[in-house]
N, C-alpha and C positions, 0 to 999 in steps of 0.2 A: 104232635103239635106243628100245624100248619102255619109256615112263614112265608111271606115273599119275598122273594127272589130280585132286589131291585139290581142287582150286578149284571143281569142277563141283558147282552143287547147294548146297542152303542148309546154313549152319556149324551142326555139330552144339549149338554153343553155342550159338547163337541160337535152334534147335529147342526146347532143353530150355527157355531162357528164356520164350520166346512161350508153351509149355504151359501153366506154371503162372497168366497173368494170364488166358489165355482160360479155365481152369477158374473164377478170382475172379469174372470176369466172369459166367459162367454162373449160380453159385452166390449169386450177388445180386440176378438176377435171380428168380430161383427163391425165393430169402426174401423178396424183394419180392412174389411171389405168394401167398407162403404166409402172408404177415403181413395181406394184406388177407382172405384168406378166416379168420384165425385172429382179425381183427377183429370180423367178421361173428360168428362161433361165439358168442363172448367175450359178443358183447354179448346174442344169445340167452340163453345161459346166466346173464348176472346177470339176466336178464327173470325166468327161470323162481326162481332163489335168492331173488328181492325176492318173488316171491308167495308163495314157501316159508316165507320169515320173516313175512311180516304172518298167511298161516294160522296159525303157529304163536302169534304173538305171541296171536292173539285166542283160543286154544285154551287159552294158559298166564292169561289173564286170564278166561276162565271158571271154570276149576281152581281160580284164589285166588278167586274169588269164591264156588265150592262150598265150600270149605275152610273160610272166612271164617263161614258158616253151620254148618259142621258143628260148629266152636268154639261158636259162639253157644250151639248147641245143648247142646251137653257143656256149656259150663260154666252152663246154664238149669238143668239137670237135675242136676248138681252142690249148686247151689244151693237147689233146690225139696227136694232129700235131705235138704240139711243143716237145713233149715228147717223144717220138717213132717212130720208123721205121715205113714205110707203111706196113713191113708183119708183124709188131710186132702187129698191131692196125687190121689188119686183122685173125688174129691169135687171137685176143681177144675180136672179133666182135663176139658175139651170132647169130647162124642161126638155123632156123627152120629146122633140118633133118626128121622127123617124127612127127604125130599127132597122139593120142589114143584117144579112148572113153572111155568116166568110163563106170562103169560094173553098176552106177547107173541108167545110161539112160534106156529110154524107156516108155512105158505110165505112163501119168499124170491123175488123181493123183494113188500115187504106191500102194494105197490098191486094192486088184484085187475085193473086196466086191463093190466096186463101179465101174458105167460105167468110161470108159475110154475118158477123152475129148479132152487129145493135146498130143503129144509126143514130149521129151525133148530128148535133147544131150549137154552131157558135154563133151566140147572136150579140152584135153590138147594137145599143140603146144609143141616138145620137140626140146633141143639141142643135140649136139653129143656127150653131157654129159648125156644123160637124165633128164635133168631139163627141168621145164618150160621156156618158153621163146615168150615175145609177138610177136605178127603175125600181120604182115602188109600185106594186100593181101582180095580176098576172098574166100567164104568158103559154097561150098552148101552141103545139106545135105540134105536125104530120106531114109522114112520108109516104108518097103515093108513086110506084110501078107505073110508068107512062109506056108509051110506044111512039109512035112518030108526031101525034098532035101535043105541044105542049106549051100550057099558057093556062090563065087562071080557070077557063072552061075546058080544064082536060080531063078527061075523065080517065080512072084506071082500079090500081088496087091499093088498097091504102093499106100499108105494114108497119107503121108504126103510127101511134101517136100518144101524146100526153099532157095533160094542163098543170102547171105547176100555179101553186098557191102564191102569195106575194112572201110568205115566209119561207119558200120551198125556193122561190126567185132570189132571194137573196143570201141562200145558203149556195147557189147554182154561181157567185159570184167568182172569176177566177183573174186571176192578172200572173203573167209570166212569157215565154218566149213568143208566145203568139198574140201579146197585148193584152189588153182588160179586154173583159169581156164575159158573158154565162154560159156555162156549157150545161147543154140539156142531150142526156144518153138515154137511147130508150130500145131496149134488149127486143130482139127478135122474136116471134112465135116459132119458127124453123130456121136453121142458118141457108143460108144463099150463095148457090156458086155462084161464080164469075170470069167464066170460061173465055177466053182472046176472042174478039167478036161476036161473044153473045151476051155481054155483061147488060143488064138492064138499067134504063132509063130512070134516075130519082127527079119527082118533083116534091122540093122540101118547103116547107110553109108555115110562117112564125106569125101570131098574132099576138100584140102586148097592149093589155088593157091598162091605162093608169090609173091605179085607184084614187093619185091627189086630182087630177082634172077631168076624170074620165074619157079621156081623149081615147081612141080604138089604132092602133096602127099594124101594120100588115105589111109583110114582104115574102115575095116567093124569091127560088133558087134552083135554077135544072144544073144535075148534077150529072151530067155524060160520064161513060166510061172512060177511063185512060191509058 
């Protein structure tokens, strides 16, 4: 008589119970691995977000400052219109009538024992009273090495030139020991040696185009070897 021996092999009930336990162990192992990687990813993402927050905070600070500036300008304009006639406002508004190039302009560094690396202009816009006034417009500068003939018609080699936009000119505003002025510095393509008795003479030119009134003001200064 043949009978089926059901006792051979693992019990189906034990097999079914063992499978979920193994699956849970594998899931926990996988979860542990994902957590480590996730911690690293989260840290990098947090660093990136912190940098973005700092950049946005700085942007907000600049925008708030600009907003306050515009508010003050608007308030000043409104108050002026209410307190004075148009003729008085026009007469009291500073206007650029000329520009001057400071005598300290020229090669940089100023020490002639060192080769010149750039040319620097210190420019002051002046009103009708000869006082400094902030300028709104474009400014073009040019530096020329000349020989003995110096003047507006002098010929020579242009070694540095640049044109500043109205925004760049505003950023060039400086106030300190040298007084209030605009600084424009242009690097040289090659350094220039200035040995005693052989240092070149510079002709510096500056031209300001007033964006508010359309006037054009030019100035020249000869910088001889020191």
